[in-house]
C-alpha distance (Angstrom), angle and dihedral (degrees) to the residues before:
residue distance angle dihedral
M1 . . .
T2 3.77 . .
K3 3.79 115.5 .
F4 3.74 115.6 -122.2
G5 3.71 133.7 -163.5
Q6 3.80 114.2 -135.3
A7 3.84 93.2 -97.1
G8 3.81 92.0 45.1
Y9 3.82 91.9 49.5
S10 3.83 90.1 49.6
D11 3.79 91.4 51.3
F12 3.81 91.0 47.4
M13 3.84 92.7 49.3
A14 3.82 90.5 47.1
K15 3.83 91.1 53.3
V16 3.83 92.1 47.0
F17 3.87 90.3 48.7
A18 3.81 92.2 47.7
D19 3.78 92.6 49.3
K20 3.82 92.6 48.7
L21 3.83 90.7 46.0
D22 3.84 91.2 52.2
E23 3.82 88.9 49.5
I24 3.85 92.1 49.3
L25 3.85 93.0 46.0
E26 3.81 91.9 48.2
T27 3.83 91.4 51.2
A28 3.85 91.7 47.0
E29 3.82 90.5 48.6
K30 3.81 91.8 52.3
Q31 3.82 91.0 46.9
N32 3.84 91.9 49.9
F33 3.79 89.7 48.6
N34 3.82 91.5 51.2
N35 3.81 91.4 47.5
K36 3.83 90.5 50.2
N37 3.83 90.7 50.7
T38 3.80 90.7 49.9
E39 3.83 91.5 49.3
D40 3.82 89.9 49.2
I41 3.84 91.9 50.0
Y42 3.79 95.0 47.9
S43 3.83 93.1 44.4
Q44 3.82 87.4 66.4
F45 3.82 92.7 63.6
P46 3.83 123.7 71.0
S47 3.77 113.4 -110.7
S48 3.80 122.3 -117.8
R49 3.80 87.7 -130.6
D50 3.77 90.9 59.0
A51 3.80 90.8 55.9
A52 3.77 93.5 56.7
């Protein structure tokens, strides 16, 4: 493993955290977009609850 000074290690951890955060946000954004599309599709059909 590469040896880090305290500042180097902090920079490294910040970069790792930023990369993971970008990955998490991208996944969440895709999931929200998919959920929105699903809601839009189902909103076009009458609900069985409305028929009762």
